[in-house]
N, C-alpha and C positions, 0 to 999 in steps of 0.2 A: 826543604831538602836538608839532609844531614850535612852540616858544614865541616870542612877539615878542622882538625884540632887547632885551636889558636896558638899563636907563637909563644904565649906565656903559659902553655898547657901544664907544665910541671910546677908552676908557682902555686902558692897556697890559695885556697878557695874559701869563700865565706859560706857556701852552701854545699850540702851533699845529700845524696839519696842512699838509703839503706836497701841493699838487695839480699834477700834471704833465699837460699837454695839448698838442695838435698845432698849435694856432694861437691867436693873441691875440684873435680874435673868439670870445668865450666863448658857447657855445650854451645853449639854455634848460635842458637837462637838467643840465649842469654847474653852472649858477648855482643850481639848486635844491639840489644836493649842498652847494655852498659855503654857501648860506644856512642849511641844516640844521646844518652845523658851527658857524657863527656863533651860531645860536640856543642853543648849548651854552656860550656865552661862551668860545669857543676861537677863536684867530686862524687866518688862512689866508695862505699864501704860494703864489702861482701861478707856475709855471715853464712857459714856452711855447717851442715852436720859433719861429724868427723869420719867421712868416708872417702876413700881413695886419696890421692895426693893432689896438690894444687897444680892444675894444668890450664894454661891460658893460650894454647897454640891454635885455638879456633878463631881468634880475633883477626879482623881484617887488617888492623894496624897494631904494632907493638904497644902494649899497655905499660906505661911507666909506673910500676908498683913502688910505693914509698914505704910500705910496711906489710910484712907477711907473717901472720901468726898461725897458731894451731887451728883456730876456728874462724878467724877474721883476716881480711886482706884489704888494704887501702889502696885506691888508685887516686892519685893526687895527694897533696899535703892537706890533711883535714884537721890540723892542730887547733885552729880557731873556727872551724866550720860548724854550722848549725844544721840539724836535720830538717829537711823540708818535705820529704815524701818517703814512702816505703814501697818497694816492689818485691813481690813474693813469687817464686818460681817452683815451689814444691808444696803439695797439699799438706804434708806433715808440719811445715813451717807456718802454715796459714794462721792458726790461732795465735802464735807468737807475733806474727806481723800485725794482726789486728790489735793485739794488746799494746804493742809498742806505738802504733799509730795513734791509738786512743790516748795514751799517756802524754805523747808529744803534741797531740792535736794537729796531726798532719794527715793528708789523704793517703790511701793505700791502693795499689794496683796489684791484681793477681793474674798471672799468665798461666793458663792451662794448655800446655803444649804436647804432653805425652802421657800423662798419668791416667787419663780416662781409658785409653786403650790398654795400657799395661795392667791396670789393677781391676778392671771390670770385665775384661775379655780374655786376656792371655797371660796373666801373671804366672810365675813359676809355682811349682809345688802341686799338691793334691787338689782335687776339685773342692774339698772343704776349705782349704787354705785360700784358693782363688775366690771362693764365695765370701769368705770373711774379709779378705782384702777389699773386695768391691763394696761390701757393706760399710767398712771403715771409711773409705774415701767418700762414699755417699753421705755418711753422717757428718763428716767434716764439712763438706759442701753445704749440706742442709743447714747446719748451725752457723756457718761462718760467712757464706757468700753475701748474705743480706747486709753485712757490716762493711763490705768492701766498696770502695768508691767506684771502681770500674773493673770489669773482667775483660781480659783479652784472651783470645784462643786461636788455635790453628784452624784452617778451613779443612774440614773433612767432606767426603762425598755427601752431597745433599745437605750440607750444613748440619750434620748429625750432632757434632759436639756443641755447637752454638745453641741448638734447640734443647739439648740436654741441660746445659748450664742455665738457660733462661727459666728453668723451673724455680730457681732460687734467687736469681739476680737478673733483672731486665736489662741492665746496662752491660751488654756483652758485645764486644767488637771483634770481628774476625780479622786476624793479621796474617796475611799470606807469607809463606816462606820464600819470597823472591830474593834474588841476589842483589848486592849493591852494584852501583854503576861501575865499580872497579872490575867487575867480571865482563864488561863489554870490550873484549879484545878479540881480534881476528888474527889468525896465523897468516903470514905472508907466504908461507911455504905450503902450497896446495898441489904440488906435483903428483900426478897420478902414478908415477913409477916409484914413489916413496912408500915405505911400509905404512900400513894402516894400523894404528894402535887402538885396540879396544880397551877402554879404561873404566875402572870402577873406583869410586871414592866413597868412603863411609865406614861404618862398623863392619868388620869382617865376621859375619855370621851366616850360616847356611841359608836361613830364611830370607836373606837379603841378596842372594844370588852369586857371590863370587865363586863358590864351589861349583855350581852348575856351569858357570861361564868357563872355568878351567877345563871341565870335562867335555864341554862342547868344543872348545878350542882343540882338544886332542883328536876330535873326530874330523877335523878339517883335513883335506888332502895335503900331501907333502908340499905341493906347489903353493897352495894357499898359506900354509904355515910359514913358508919362506918369505912371504910378503906381508906378514902380520905379526903382531906381538900383543900380549895381554898384560896390562899393568894394573895392579891392585894397590890402591892408596888407602891405608888405614890400619887399625889395630882391632883386636877382638879375640875370637876363639883361637887359643894357642895351637890346638891340634890342627884346626883347619889352616891356620897360617903356615904351619910346618909342612903340611901337604902341598900347599900352593908353592912354597919355596922350592920343593923338590920336583915340581912339574915343569917339563921342558916348554920354553916359550913364554913362561909366566915370570914377571918381575914384580916383587913385593916392595913397596915403599912405606916406611914407618914414620909416624909423627911428622907428617907433611903439613905445612901451614897453607892457608888459602893462597897466599902469594906464590909459594913454591909450585902449587898445582897449576895456577894460571900460567906460570913461566913454562912449565912442561907443555901445556896445551898450545902455547904460542909457537913452540918449536917443532911440533909434531902434527901429523894429520891424524885426527882422533875420531872415534865413535864412542859415545857414552853408553853405559849399561845401567839400566834402572830395572832390575829384575826381582821385584818383590814377590814372595810366594803367595799362593791363593789361600790365605788364612783369614779368619774373621777379623783380625786386626787390620790387615792390609786391604781388605775389601772396602774399608772406610777411607782409603787414601785419597786426598784431594791435592790442594796446593801446599800440603805440609811435607812433601817430598823435596827437600832442598836440592839434592843432587840433580834431579831432572832439570830444574831451571838453571842451575849453574852450568850444566853441559850445554844447554841451548844458548845461553848468553855467550859462551865461548865459541859459538858457531859449530858445535858438534851435532850431527844427526844422532839419533838415539835408537837403541833396541830396548824395548820395554815390554813388560808383561801386561796382558789384558786384565787389569785390576783397578777397582775404584774408578776414578776419573781419567786414568791414563788413556784408555782406549779412545774416548771421544775427543780428548784434547789433542792427542798425537795425530789421529786420523784427520780431524778437522783442519789442523794447521800443516799437515803434510811434512812433519819434521822427523819421521822415523818409521821403523818397522815394529810390528807387534808379534809377540809369541804368547803361548798359553802360560798361565800362572801355575800350572801343575808341574813345571820344570821338566819339559820334554827336551832332552839334550840334543836329539837329532834335529828337532825343529829350530832350536837356537843356533846350531851349527849351520843349518841352511840359511838362516837370516844373516849370519856372519859372512858366509860365502857370497850371498847376494850383494852385500856392501862391498866386498872385495872385487866382485866381477862387474859392478855397475858404477864406474866413476862418475858418469853423468847423473845418475840418481843420487849418489853421495853429494855431489856439488849442489844439486837442486835443493835437497833437504837441508844442507848446511846453510845455504842462502836464506831459506825460509826461516830457519831457527834464528839467524842473526837479525833479520828484519822484525820478527815477532818480538824479540827481547829488546829491541830499540825503543819500544813503546814505554813511555814514562811510568805508566801504571803497572808495569811488570818489574818494578825495582823496589828494593827495600826502602829507598828514600821516600817513595810514594807511601809505603805502609807506615813509615815513621811519622809522617805528617798526621796520620790518624791518631797515633799515640800521643804525639806532642800537643794535639788540640784537645785532648780529653781533660777532664777536670783536674786530674793529678798534676799535669804539667802546666796548666794555665795558672794555678796557684803558685807553682814553683817559679815560673817566670816573673810573676808579680813580686815575689820575695827577692829575686836575684838582683 
């Protein structure tokens, strides 16, 4: 299990792991890897491409940064620390990661969590640009993955990504995007006469559902709207965000930390929205949808689209309602109304969600044990 940060956490360390990423806005998955390393009393140096600004608000615990530069950021005092391993989170940085690991004679871990989808299926621009982007990513993988100690990847529908990566590297470990045990909280306030908050957390983009959720909310009867609210937690498309802010009954929350979202859930009766569009990218979705499992760990029933593994997982565990991924606003409004009109169903699905996510194998701590036991961190522990 990932242990709490030790009491001397901010003290100097003798070892550190180098983490290479594509932008300075560190996503949720990378912060969990970083926090896992820190829990071993090992420091971290992050090296980023000069994109966006440094953002660390996705971390479960505040990260004590000792030095923040233009391209690098240190977590813990690394003045006398020695490099023990390299972790890479972006395909463009993979050749650099392998070169630095070879020079220092340390192992290297490469985590493929989103780039396969974005660059081979739905990257932006013309079809020619998408094709070239896919070829470039494929060439990097073909040339570099054989030199990586271990590859970790998200779980997609039918292990699509794992099977793709195993063409070049046999040592591929699927790491599911399950929440940490910190998300196992239940609200004491379950009164049926309290407003029901439909909540969305994540990037605010049309294909992820906050827009259709707002339009469906407006189709609810006036009586339903008096007993419900729609809360959007996240940043993204500025035009869409402005539209949401002007929509009656919708509340937009910016730059919310995981702890702040959990605090909101503990004080309100909530239903989570996981409304991915029916696109080639999201047809692959498996346990890589972080928000779905965070909702469930907080005891929220969900309304989700029939996409990827959502349908079988939600139906088999009876934790929510399903709507089409073609964004039928009337169908979504009907599902919202059903949640409002059926407090017994809400309570049953809420209990099912909590029981499901109490299983130890549905936690990030369980997933971290897989990472910590791989060759990269076995050698790091011996050196520490």
